[in-house]
All heavy atoms as TSV, in Angstrom:
chain	resi	resn	atom	element	x	y	z
A	1	MET	N	N	0.837	-1.165	0.000
A	1	MET	CA	C	0.000	0.000	0.000
A	1	MET	C	C	0.890	1.238	0.000
A	1	MET	O	O	1.913	1.287	0.681
A	1	MET	CB	C	-0.909	-0.004	1.231
A	1	MET	CG	C	-1.785	1.228	1.296
A	1	MET	SD	S	-3.069	1.205	2.555
A	1	MET	CE	C	-2.153	1.103	4.037
A	2	ILE	N	N	0.503	2.216	-0.787
A	2	ILE	CA	C	1.186	3.510	-0.817
A	2	ILE	C	C	0.207	4.552	-0.307
A	2	ILE	O	O	-0.925	4.637	-0.777
A	2	ILE	CB	C	1.646	3.875	-2.240
A	2	ILE	CG1	C	2.635	2.836	-2.766
A	2	ILE	CG2	C	2.260	5.281	-2.254
A	2	ILE	CD1	C	2.985	3.018	-4.220
A	3	GLU	N	N	0.641	5.327	0.668
A	3	GLU	CA	C	-0.208	6.377	1.218
A	3	GLU	C	C	0.505	7.723	1.105
A	3	GLU	O	O	1.656	7.857	1.515
A	3	GLU	CB	C	-0.535	6.067	2.676
A	3	GLU	CG	C	-1.559	6.990	3.267
A	3	GLU	CD	C	-2.009	6.547	4.651
A	3	GLU	OE1	O	-1.508	5.517	5.157
A	3	GLU	OE2	O	-2.862	7.237	5.219
A	4	LEU	N	N	-0.164	8.682	0.516
A	4	LEU	CA	C	0.353	10.049	0.392
A	4	LEU	C	C	-0.437	10.926	1.350
A	4	LEU	O	O	-1.669	10.937	1.313
A	4	LEU	CB	C	0.189	10.554	-1.039
A	4	LEU	CG	C	0.714	9.636	-2.149
A	4	LEU	CD1	C	0.369	10.221	-3.505
A	4	LEU	CD2	C	2.188	9.415	-2.007
A	5	ILE	N	N	0.272	11.655	2.198
A	5	ILE	CA	C	-0.381	12.462	3.215
A	5	ILE	C	C	0.118	13.897	3.101
A	5	ILE	O	O	1.291	14.182	3.356
A	5	ILE	CB	C	-0.088	11.910	4.622
A	5	ILE	CG1	C	-0.489	10.437	4.703
A	5	ILE	CG2	C	-0.801	12.738	5.683
A	5	ILE	CD1	C	0.048	9.710	5.906
A	6	HIS	N	N	-0.758	14.784	2.685
A	6	HIS	CA	C	-0.458	16.218	2.553
A	6	HIS	C	C	0.840	16.473	1.774
A	6	HIS	O	O	1.658	17.323	2.145
A	6	HIS	CB	C	-0.402	16.892	3.923
A	6	HIS	CG	C	-1.662	16.749	4.708
A	6	HIS	ND1	N	-2.842	17.339	4.320
A	6	HIS	CD2	C	-1.946	16.062	5.836
A	6	HIS	CE1	C	-3.785	17.033	5.186
A	6	HIS	NE2	N	-3.271	16.246	6.114
A	7	LEU	N	N	1.017	15.736	0.687
A	7	LEU	CA	C	2.234	15.847	-0.115
A	7	LEU	C	C	2.271	17.187	-0.844
A	7	LEU	O	O	1.279	17.617	-1.438
A	7	LEU	CB	C	2.288	14.698	-1.121
A	7	LEU	CG	C	3.629	14.481	-1.812
A	7	LEU	CD1	C	4.665	14.024	-0.797
A	7	LEU	CD2	C	3.488	13.452	-2.904
A	8	ARG	N	N	3.415	17.835	-0.780
A	8	ARG	CA	C	3.602	19.136	-1.421
A	8	ARG	C	C	4.983	19.176	-2.050
A	8	ARG	O	O	5.970	18.723	-1.463
A	8	ARG	CB	C	3.471	20.256	-0.388
A	8	ARG	CG	C	3.635	21.645	-0.949
A	8	ARG	CD	C	3.430	22.706	0.151
A	8	ARG	NE	N	3.378	24.022	-0.410
A	8	ARG	CZ	C	2.289	24.589	-0.914
A	8	ARG	NH1	N	1.143	23.946	-0.907
A	8	ARG	NH2	N	2.339	25.811	-1.405
A	9	LYS	N	N	5.044	19.712	-3.259
A	9	LYS	CA	C	6.331	19.925	-3.932
A	9	LYS	C	C	6.322	21.313	-4.527
A	9	LYS	O	O	5.452	21.672	-5.321
A	9	LYS	CB	C	6.554	18.877	-5.033
A	9	LYS	CG	C	7.853	19.071	-5.802
A	9	LYS	CD	C	9.067	18.945	-4.910
A	9	LYS	CE	C	10.355	19.134	-5.700
A	9	LYS	NZ	N	11.536	19.085	-4.865
A	10	GLU	N	N	7.284	22.118	-4.115
A	10	GLU	CA	C	7.419	23.491	-4.598
A	10	GLU	C	C	8.747	23.648	-5.329
A	10	GLU	O	O	9.764	23.093	-4.909
A	10	GLU	CB	C	7.410	24.486	-3.434
A	10	GLU	CG	C	6.149	24.513	-2.637
A	10	GLU	CD	C	6.257	25.431	-1.428
A	10	GLU	OE1	O	7.388	25.828	-1.059
A	10	GLU	OE2	O	5.215	25.734	-0.838
A	11	TYR	N	N	8.699	24.376	-6.405
A	11	TYR	CA	C	9.911	24.842	-7.074
A	11	TYR	C	C	9.925	26.359	-6.924
A	11	TYR	O	O	8.984	26.945	-6.392
A	11	TYR	CB	C	9.902	24.438	-8.551
A	11	TYR	CG	C	9.936	22.939	-8.768
A	11	TYR	CD1	C	8.798	22.255	-9.156
A	11	TYR	CD2	C	11.108	22.214	-8.582
A	11	TYR	CE1	C	8.819	20.882	-9.352
A	11	TYR	CE2	C	11.140	20.837	-8.780
A	11	TYR	CZ	C	9.999	20.188	-9.168
A	11	TYR	OH	O	10.020	18.834	-9.358
A	12	GLU	N	N	10.947	26.994	-7.406
A	12	GLU	CA	C	11.088	28.439	-7.222
A	12	GLU	C	C	9.893	29.220	-7.765
A	12	GLU	O	O	9.422	30.161	-7.136
A	12	GLU	CB	C	12.382	28.916	-7.882
A	12	GLU	CG	C	12.718	30.354	-7.557
A	12	GLU	CD	C	14.087	30.732	-8.067
A	12	GLU	OE1	O	15.034	29.944	-7.888
A	12	GLU	OE2	O	14.189	31.811	-8.655
A	13	THR	N	N	9.374	28.814	-8.924
A	13	THR	CA	C	8.320	29.604	-9.560
A	13	THR	C	C	6.968	28.908	-9.651
A	13	THR	O	O	6.001	29.503	-10.132
A	13	THR	CB	C	8.737	29.998	-10.992
A	13	THR	OG1	O	8.988	28.813	-11.738
A	13	THR	CG2	C	9.979	30.870	-10.972
A	14	VAL	N	N	6.876	27.653	-9.206
A	14	VAL	CA	C	5.626	26.912	-9.370
A	14	VAL	C	C	5.482	25.853	-8.268
A	14	VAL	O	O	6.481	25.360	-7.736
A	14	VAL	CB	C	5.553	26.258	-10.772
A	14	VAL	CG1	C	6.594	25.178	-10.928
A	14	VAL	CG2	C	4.177	25.742	-11.083
A	15	THR	N	N	4.252	25.538	-7.933
A	15	THR	CA	C	3.949	24.485	-6.968
A	15	THR	C	C	3.067	23.444	-7.655
A	15	THR	O	O	1.840	23.582	-7.668
A	15	THR	CB	C	3.233	25.062	-5.727
A	15	THR	OG1	O	4.055	26.080	-5.153
A	15	THR	CG2	C	2.964	23.978	-4.685
A	16	PRO	N	N	3.680	22.407	-8.255
A	16	PRO	CA	C	2.872	21.425	-8.986
A	16	PRO	C	C	2.047	20.507	-8.085
A	16	PRO	O	O	1.019	19.994	-8.510
A	16	PRO	CB	C	3.904	20.627	-9.773
A	16	PRO	CG	C	5.180	20.827	-9.053
A	16	PRO	CD	C	5.107	22.161	-8.392
A	17	LEU	N	N	2.482	20.295	-6.838
A	17	LEU	CA	C	1.742	19.440	-5.913
A	17	LEU	C	C	1.455	20.212	-4.638
A	17	LEU	O	O	2.372	20.704	-3.995
A	17	LEU	CB	C	2.547	18.184	-5.562
A	17	LEU	CG	C	3.027	17.307	-6.703
A	17	LEU	CD1	C	3.891	16.169	-6.168
A	17	LEU	CD2	C	1.856	16.771	-7.499
A	18	ALA	N	N	0.186	20.313	-4.296
A	18	ALA	CA	C	-0.198	21.021	-3.079
A	18	ALA	C	C	-1.272	20.214	-2.361
A	18	ALA	O	O	-2.370	20.027	-2.889
A	18	ALA	CB	C	-0.716	22.410	-3.405
A	19	ASP	N	N	-0.946	19.690	-1.188
A	19	ASP	CA	C	-1.882	18.949	-0.339
A	19	ASP	C	C	-2.492	17.743	-1.054
A	19	ASP	O	O	-3.708	17.577	-1.099
A	19	ASP	CB	C	-2.969	19.876	0.198
A	19	ASP	CG	C	-3.652	19.284	1.429
A	19	ASP	OD1	O	-2.989	18.536	2.175
A	19	ASP	OD2	O	-4.848	19.547	1.630
A	20	VAL	N	N	-1.626	16.893	-1.604
A	20	VAL	CA	C	-2.075	15.678	-2.289
A	20	VAL	C	C	-2.229	14.571	-1.244
A	20	VAL	O	O	-1.306	14.291	-0.472
A	20	VAL	CB	C	-1.069	15.233	-3.371
A	20	VAL	CG1	C	-1.472	13.908	-3.982
A	20	VAL	CG2	C	-0.945	16.315	-4.433
A	21	ASN	N	N	-3.403	13.953	-1.220
A	21	ASN	CA	C	-3.698	12.848	-0.316
A	21	ASN	C	C	-4.253	11.698	-1.136
A	21	ASN	O	O	-5.144	11.900	-1.965
A	21	ASN	CB	C	-4.730	13.269	0.733
A	21	ASN	CG	C	-4.202	14.352	1.638
A	21	ASN	OD1	O	-3.409	14.096	2.522
A	21	ASN	ND2	N	-4.616	15.583	1.390
A	22	ALA	N	N	-3.727	10.494	-0.916
A	22	ALA	CA	C	-4.218	9.329	-1.656
A	22	ALA	C	C	-3.791	8.058	-0.936
A	22	ALA	O	O	-2.779	8.031	-0.231
A	22	ALA	CB	C	-3.670	9.316	-3.074
A	23	VAL	N	N	-4.584	7.014	-1.138
A	23	VAL	CA	C	-4.234	5.675	-0.671
A	23	VAL	C	C	-4.342	4.754	-1.878
A	23	VAL	O	O	-5.390	4.697	-2.525
A	23	VAL	CB	C	-5.168	5.200	0.454
A	23	VAL	CG1	C	-4.852	3.760	0.829
A	23	VAL	CG2	C	-5.049	6.102	1.671
A	24	ILE	N	N	-3.250	4.077	-2.189
A	24	ILE	CA	C	-3.211	3.122	-3.292
A	24	ILE	C	C	-2.936	1.752	-2.675
A	24	ILE	O	O	-1.861	1.513	-2.135
A	24	ILE	CB	C	-2.118	3.489	-4.312
A	24	ILE	CG1	C	-2.316	4.923	-4.802
A	24	ILE	CG2	C	-2.127	2.496	-5.474
A	24	ILE	CD1	C	-1.125	5.510	-5.518
A	25	ARG	N	N	-3.931	0.897	-2.723
A	25	ARG	CA	C	-3.821	-0.410	-2.091
A	25	ARG	C	C	-3.201	-1.434	-3.045
A	25	ARG	O	O	-3.267	-1.273	-4.264
A	25	ARG	CB	C	-5.197	-0.870	-1.642
A	25	ARG	CG	C	-5.730	-0.027	-0.492
A	25	ARG	CD	C	-7.117	-0.443	-0.059
A	25	ARG	NE	N	-7.562	0.279	1.109
A	25	ARG	CZ	C	-7.995	1.543	1.102
A	25	ARG	NH1	N	-8.036	2.228	-0.014
A	25	ARG	NH2	N	-8.369	2.136	2.211
A	26	ASP	N	N	-2.626	-2.478	-2.477
A	26	ASP	CA	C	-2.070	-3.569	-3.281
A	26	ASP	C	C	-3.130	-4.073	-4.246
A	26	ASP	O	O	-4.276	-4.299	-3.855
A	26	ASP	CB	C	-1.596	-4.711	-2.400
A	26	ASP	CG	C	-0.380	-4.357	-1.555
A	26	ASP	OD1	O	0.204	-3.288	-1.784
A	26	ASP	OD2	O	-0.024	-5.148	-0.673
A	27	GLY	N	N	-2.778	-4.213	-5.500
A	27	GLY	CA	C	-3.695	-4.708	-6.515
A	27	GLY	C	C	-4.488	-3.623	-7.217
A	27	GLY	O	O	-5.128	-3.901	-8.227
A	28	ASP	N	N	-4.469	-2.393	-6.685
A	28	ASP	CA	C	-5.162	-1.284	-7.349
A	28	ASP	C	C	-4.490	-0.979	-8.682
A	28	ASP	O	O	-3.258	-1.034	-8.799
A	28	ASP	CB	C	-5.143	-0.010	-6.507
A	28	ASP	CG	C	-6.132	-0.017	-5.358
A	28	ASP	OD1	O	-6.919	-0.978	-5.256
A	28	ASP	OD2	O	-6.105	0.943	-4.562
A	29	ILE	N	N	-5.283	-0.639	-9.651
A	29	ILE	CA	C	-4.781	-0.147	-10.924
A	29	ILE	C	C	-5.239	1.293	-11.029
A	29	ILE	O	O	-6.444	1.575	-10.969
A	29	ILE	CB	C	-5.317	-0.978	-12.102
A	29	ILE	CG1	C	-4.831	-2.424	-11.969
A	29	ILE	CG2	C	-4.878	-0.371	-13.425
A	29	ILE	CD1	C	-5.456	-3.375	-12.944
A	30	ILE	N	N	-4.284	2.211	-11.132
A	30	ILE	CA	C	-4.636	3.632	-11.149
A	30	ILE	C	C	-4.095	4.291	-12.409
A	30	ILE	O	O	-3.216	3.761	-13.081
A	30	ILE	CB	C	-4.118	4.376	-9.898
A	30	ILE	CG1	C	-2.587	4.401	-9.878
A	30	ILE	CG2	C	-4.651	3.751	-8.624
A	30	ILE	CD1	C	-2.020	5.444	-8.978
A	31	SER	N	N	-4.611	5.466	-12.674
A	31	SER	CA	C	-4.141	6.280	-13.784
A	31	SER	C	C	-3.993	7.704	-13.281
A	31	SER	O	O	-4.825	8.191	-12.525
A	31	SER	CB	C	-5.163	6.224	-14.924
A	31	SER	OG	O	-4.749	7.043	-15.980
A	32	VAL	N	N	-2.915	8.344	-13.672
A	32	VAL	CA	C	-2.691	9.751	-13.325
A	32	VAL	C	C	-2.805	10.531	-14.625
A	32	VAL	O	O	-1.971	10.370	-15.521
A	32	VAL	CB	C	-1.303	9.952	-12.668
A	32	VAL	CG1	C	-1.096	11.405	-12.288
A	32	VAL	CG2	C	-1.149	9.052	-11.446
A	33	ILE	N	N	-3.842	11.345	-14.734
A	33	ILE	CA	C	-4.088	12.069	-15.978
A	33	ILE	C	C	-4.199	13.564	-15.703
A	33	ILE	O	O	-4.487	13.986	-14.591
A	33	ILE	CB	C	-5.361	11.565	-16.695
A	33	ILE	CG1	C	-6.592	11.765	-15.824
A	33	ILE	CG2	C	-5.219	10.108	-17.069
A	33	ILE	CD1	C	-7.899	11.477	-16.525
A	34	GLY	N	N	-3.946	14.345	-16.731
A	34	GLY	CA	C	-4.079	15.791	-16.639
A	34	GLY	C	C	-3.251	16.464	-17.714
A	34	GLY	O	O	-2.408	15.840	-18.346
A	35	PRO	N	N	-3.484	17.756	-17.884
A	35	PRO	CA	C	-2.737	18.504	-18.891
A	35	PRO	C	C	-1.247	18.602	-18.557
A	35	PRO	O	O	-0.829	18.357	-17.420
A	35	PRO	CB	C	-3.374	19.899	-18.845
A	35	PRO	CG	C	-4.651	19.742	-18.117
A	35	PRO	CD	C	-4.493	18.558	-17.224
A	36	SER	N	N	-0.488	18.982	-19.545
A	36	SER	CA	C	0.949	19.187	-19.378
A	36	SER	C	C	1.205	20.220	-18.276
A	36	SER	O	O	0.525	21.243	-18.192
A	36	SER	CB	C	1.544	19.680	-20.699
A	36	SER	OG	O	2.911	19.932	-20.555
A	37	GLY	N	N	2.170	19.913	-17.417
A	37	GLY	CA	C	2.579	20.868	-16.396
A	37	GLY	C	C	1.755	20.837	-15.122
A	37	GLY	O	O	1.886	21.734	-14.289
A	38	THR	N	N	0.922	19.816	-14.938
A	38	THR	CA	C	0.070	19.793	-13.746
A	38	THR	C	C	0.606	18.920	-12.618
A	38	THR	O	O	-0.068	18.749	-11.608
A	38	THR	CB	C	-1.363	19.336	-14.104
A	38	THR	OG1	O	-1.299	18.051	-14.720
A	38	THR	CG2	C	-2.036	20.325	-15.032
A	39	GLY	N	N	1.799	18.340	-12.774
A	39	GLY	CA	C	2.442	17.630	-11.671
A	39	GLY	C	C	2.402	16.116	-11.728
A	39	GLY	O	O	2.774	15.454	-10.761
A	40	LYS	N	N	1.988	15.545	-12.846
A	40	LYS	CA	C	1.925	14.080	-12.946
A	40	LYS	C	C	3.300	13.450	-12.761
A	40	LYS	O	O	3.458	12.553	-11.931
A	40	LYS	CB	C	1.338	13.657	-14.303
A	40	LYS	CG	C	-0.059	14.162	-14.577
A	40	LYS	CD	C	-0.532	13.808	-15.961
A	40	LYS	CE	C	0.340	14.317	-17.075
A	40	LYS	NZ	N	0.334	15.763	-17.294
A	41	SER	N	N	4.257	13.883	-13.513
A	41	SER	CA	C	5.617	13.327	-13.407
A	41	SER	C	C	6.234	13.664	-12.060
A	41	SER	O	O	6.931	12.832	-11.469
A	41	SER	CB	C	6.507	13.856	-14.535
A	41	SER	OG	O	6.044	13.390	-15.777
A	42	THR	N	N	5.975	14.852	-11.560
A	42	THR	CA	C	6.496	15.244	-10.249
A	42	THR	C	C	5.948	14.324	-9.169
A	42	THR	O	O	6.679	13.900	-8.268
A	42	THR	CB	C	6.139	16.713	-9.943
A	42	THR	OG1	O	6.708	17.547	-10.946
A	42	THR	CG2	C	6.654	17.129	-8.579
A	43	LEU	N	N	4.669	13.975	-9.251
A	43	LEU	CA	C	4.072	13.061	-8.289
A	43	LEU	C	C	4.789	11.715	-8.310
A	43	LEU	O	O	5.200	11.200	-7.261
A	43	LEU	CB	C	2.588	12.866	-8.592
A	43	LEU	CG	C	1.871	11.821	-7.741
A	43	LEU	CD1	C	1.857	12.233	-6.279
A	43	LEU	CD2	C	0.467	11.594	-8.266
A	44	LEU	N	N	4.984	11.150	-9.483
A	44	LEU	CA	C	5.662	9.856	-9.589
A	44	LEU	C	C	7.112	9.947	-9.134
A	44	LEU	O	O	7.628	9.036	-8.483
A	44	LEU	CB	C	5.572	9.329	-11.016
A	44	LEU	CG	C	4.156	9.004	-11.492
A	44	LEU	CD1	C	4.162	8.616	-12.959
A	44	LEU	CD2	C	3.537	7.925	-10.647
A	45	ARG	N	N	7.771	11.044	-9.460
A	45	ARG	CA	C	9.163	11.216	-9.044
A	45	ARG	C	C	9.282	11.362	-7.525
A	45	ARG	O	O	10.268	10.925	-6.932
A	45	ARG	CB	C	9.802	12.398	-9.759
A	45	ARG	CG	C	10.002	12.143	-11.261
A	45	ARG	CD	C	10.530	13.369	-11.991
A	45	ARG	NE	N	11.842	13.772	-11.497
A	45	ARG	CZ	C	13.000	13.245	-11.888
A	45	ARG	NH1	N	13.011	12.285	-12.791
A	45	ARG	NH2	N	14.142	13.672	-11.394
A	46	CYS	N	N	8.286	11.942	-6.885
A	46	CYS	CA	C	8.295	12.026	-5.423
A	46	CYS	C	C	8.046	10.652	-4.805
A	46	CYS	O	O	8.694	10.275	-3.826
A	46	CYS	CB	C	7.253	13.023	-4.933
A	46	CYS	SG	S	7.706	14.757	-5.170
A	47	ILE	N	N	7.105	9.908	-5.367
A	47	ILE	CA	C	6.798	8.580	-4.832
A	47	ILE	C	C	8.021	7.666	-4.920
A	47	ILE	O	O	8.336	6.945	-3.968
A	47	ILE	CB	C	5.587	7.955	-5.552
A	47	ILE	CG1	C	4.312	8.713	-5.178
A	47	ILE	CG2	C	5.452	6.469	-5.196
A	47	ILE	CD1	C	3.096	8.316	-5.989
A	48	ASN	N	N	8.740	7.697	-6.044
A	48	ASN	CA	C	9.910	6.808	-6.167
A	48	ASN	C	C	11.203	7.477	-5.693
A	48	ASN	O	O	12.285	6.932	-5.851
A	48	ASN	CB	C	10.060	6.255	-7.590
A	48	ASN	CG	C	10.401	7.288	-8.622
A	48	ASN	OD1	O	10.893	8.372	-8.299
A	48	ASN	ND2	N	10.134	6.991	-9.878
A	49	ARG	N	N	11.076	8.658	-5.113
A	49	ARG	CA	C	12.165	9.399	-4.451
A	49	ARG	C	C	13.267	9.874	-5.384
A	49	ARG	O	O	14.396	10.105	-4.958
A	49	ARG	CB	C	12.759	8.580	-3.299
A	49	ARG	CG	C	11.748	8.257	-2.194
A	49	ARG	CD	C	10.982	9.461	-1.713
A	49	ARG	NE	N	11.874	10.457	-1.166
A	49	ARG	CZ	C	11.632	11.193	-0.101
A	49	ARG	NH1	N	10.511	11.057	0.524
A	49	ARG	NH2	N	12.501	12.065	0.314
A	50	LEU	N	N	12.927	10.081	-6.656
A	50	LEU	CA	C	13.855	10.787	-7.533
A	50	LEU	C	C	13.816	12.280	-7.239
A	50	LEU	O	O	14.739	13.018	-7.577
A	50	LEU	CB	C	13.517	10.524	-9.000
A	50	LEU	CG	C	13.762	9.092	-9.478
A	50	LEU	CD1	C	13.251	8.915	-10.896
A	50	LEU	CD2	C	15.230	8.732	-9.384
A	51	GLU	N	N	12.724	12.725	-6.619
A	51	GLU	CA	C	12.566	14.096	-6.124
A	51	GLU	C	C	12.185	13.994	-4.655
A	51	GLU	O	O	11.486	13.060	-4.254
A	51	GLU	CB	C	11.425	14.824	-6.855
A	51	GLU	CG	C	11.636	15.059	-8.315
A	51	GLU	CD	C	12.317	16.379	-8.602
A	51	GLU	OE1	O	12.500	17.187	-7.668
A	51	GLU	OE2	O	12.670	16.586	-9.761
A	52	SER	N	N	12.605	14.963	-3.875
A	52	SER	CA	C	12.182	15.020	-2.476
A	52	SER	C	C	11.015	15.987	-2.356
A	52	SER	O	O	11.099	17.112	-2.841
A	52	SER	CB	C	13.326	15.494	-1.584
A	52	SER	OG	O	14.348	14.539	-1.579
A	53	PRO	N	N	9.928	15.558	-1.723
A	53	PRO	CA	C	8.812	16.474	-1.522
A	53	PRO	C	C	9.226	17.645	-0.632
A	53	PRO	O	O	10.123	17.501	0.211
A	53	PRO	CB	C	7.759	15.626	-0.808
A	53	PRO	CG	C	8.205	14.217	-0.930
A	53	PRO	CD	C	9.669	14.236	-1.176
A	54	THR	N	N	8.580	18.771	-0.809
A	54	THR	CA	C	8.823	19.928	0.053
A	54	THR	C	C	8.285	19.645	1.449
A	54	THR	O	O	8.915	19.997	2.445
A	54	THR	CB	C	8.156	21.180	-0.540
A	54	THR	OG1	O	8.649	21.368	-1.872
A	54	THR	CG2	C	8.461	22.408	0.279
A	55	SER	N	N	7.112	19.007	1.512
A	55	SER	CA	C	6.530	18.616	2.794
A	55	SER	C	C	5.547	17.481	2.550
A	55	SER	O	O	5.250	17.119	1.414
A	55	SER	CB	C	5.837	19.807	3.470
A	55	SER	OG	O	4.755	20.258	2.685
A	56	GLY	N	N	5.054	16.938	3.644
A	56	GLY	CA	C	4.130	15.818	3.566
A	56	GLY	C	C	4.845	14.506	3.809
A	56	GLY	O	O	6.044	14.472	4.092
A	57	ARG	N	N	4.068	13.414	3.704
A	57	ARG	CA	C	4.610	12.090	4.000
A	57	ARG	C	C	4.245	11.107	2.900
A	57	ARG	O	O	3.178	11.203	2.304
A	57	ARG	CB	C	4.054	11.588	5.327
A	57	ARG	CG	C	4.405	12.488	6.494
A	57	ARG	CD	C	3.722	12.066	7.764
A	57	ARG	NE	N	4.228	10.759	8.191
A	57	ARG	CZ	C	3.572	9.948	9.009
A	57	ARG	NH1	N	2.402	10.285	9.487
A	57	ARG	NH2	N	4.097	8.801	9.351
A	58	ILE	N	N	5.136	10.154	2.664
A	58	ILE	CA	C	4.899	9.040	1.750
A	58	ILE	C	C	5.158	7.769	2.542
A	58	ILE	O	O	6.271	7.552	3.030
A	58	ILE	CB	C	5.827	9.097	0.521
A	58	ILE	CG1	C	5.629	10.395	-0.238
A	58	ILE	CG2	C	5.583	7.884	-0.379
A	58	ILE	CD1	C	6.670	10.631	-1.316
A	59	LEU	N	N	4.121	6.943	2.686
A	59	LEU	CA	C	4.246	5.681	3.399
A	59	LEU	C	C	4.098	4.535	2.402
A	59	LEU	O	O	3.179	4.548	1.579
A	59	LEU	CB	C	3.171	5.549	4.470
A	59	LEU	CG	C	3.115	6.655	5.523
A	59	LEU	CD1	C	1.878	6.516	6.371
A	59	LEU	CD2	C	4.344	6.621	6.391
A	60	VAL	N	N	5.010	3.588	2.455
A	60	VAL	CA	C	4.923	2.378	1.641
A	60	VAL	C	C	4.832	1.208	2.603
A	60	VAL	O	O	5.739	0.983	3.400
A	60	VAL	CB	C	6.140	2.240	0.706
A	60	VAL	CG1	C	6.063	0.939	-0.082
A	60	VAL	CG2	C	6.241	3.431	-0.236
A	61	ASP	N	N	3.710	0.503	2.549
A	61	ASP	CA	C	3.421	-0.588	3.483
A	61	ASP	C	C	3.593	-0.141	4.937
A	61	ASP	O	O	4.142	-0.852	5.775
A	61	ASP	CB	C	4.286	-1.814	3.180
A	61	ASP	CG	C	3.944	-2.453	1.855
A	61	ASP	OD1	O	2.749	-2.372	1.458
A	61	ASP	OD2	O	4.829	-3.040	1.220
A	62	GLY	N	N	3.164	1.094	5.218
A	62	GLY	CA	C	3.187	1.623	6.576
A	62	GLY	C	C	4.508	2.202	7.024
A	62	GLY	O	O	4.625	2.707	8.134
A	63	VAL	N	N	5.514	2.153	6.149
A	63	VAL	CA	C	6.845	2.669	6.499
A	63	VAL	C	C	7.098	3.950	5.736
A	63	VAL	O	O	6.915	3.996	4.506
A	63	VAL	CB	C	7.951	1.621	6.172
A	63	VAL	CG1	C	9.319	2.191	6.493
A	63	VAL	CG2	C	7.701	0.335	6.915
A	64	GLU	N	N	7.511	4.995	6.460
A	64	GLU	CA	C	7.760	6.278	5.802
A	64	GLU	C	C	8.990	6.211	4.923
A	64	GLU	O	O	10.033	5.668	5.324
A	64	GLU	CB	C	7.923	7.399	6.829
A	64	GLU	CG	C	7.966	8.762	6.223
A	64	GLU	CD	C	7.543	9.859	7.155
A	64	GLU	OE1	O	7.369	9.591	8.346
A	64	GLU	OE2	O	7.396	10.985	6.678
A	65	ARG	N	N	8.845	6.750	3.701
A	65	ARG	CA	C	9.959	6.778	2.737
A	65	ARG	C	C	10.761	8.053	2.991
A	65	ARG	O	O	10.312	9.139	2.677
A	65	ARG	CB	C	9.428	6.772	1.314
A	65	ARG	CG	C	8.637	5.557	0.936
A	65	ARG	CD	C	9.512	4.364	0.632
A	65	ARG	NE	N	10.571	4.714	-0.276
A	65	ARG	CZ	C	10.654	4.306	-1.532
A	65	ARG	NH1	N	9.751	3.536	-2.036
A	65	ARG	NH2	N	11.662	4.665	-2.273
A	66	ILE	N	N	11.951	7.909	3.547
A	66	ILE	CA	C	12.821	9.056	3.824
A	66	ILE	C	C	14.156	8.801	3.162
A	66	ILE	O	O	14.701	7.706	3.246
A	66	ILE	CB	C	13.015	9.249	5.343
A	66	ILE	CG1	C	11.678	9.477	6.028
A	66	ILE	CG2	C	13.960	10.408	5.615
A	66	ILE	CD1	C	11.752	9.517	7.532
A	67	VAL	N	N	14.688	9.832	2.526
A	67	VAL	CA	C	16.017	9.711	1.906
A	67	VAL	C	C	17.029	10.345	2.828
A	67	VAL	O	O	16.815	11.339	3.431
A	67	VAL	CB	C	16.047	10.396	0.537
A	67	VAL	CG1	C	17.455	10.375	-0.025
A	67	VAL	CG2	C	15.110	9.688	-0.408
């Protein structure tokens, strides 16, 4: 299970993720859709820790993902 709690990512001129909350359970099939520049790639990069969120928490199987 992946849980996103108040996830936020800010860059100098834009905030693509602001207060994102979600629970993705084992076996769920999800889709992240939206126009260009709305934070889809940023969300995935935060979940897999290629980017560090500005604030908020990411839990994978109940364990916080910290770099």
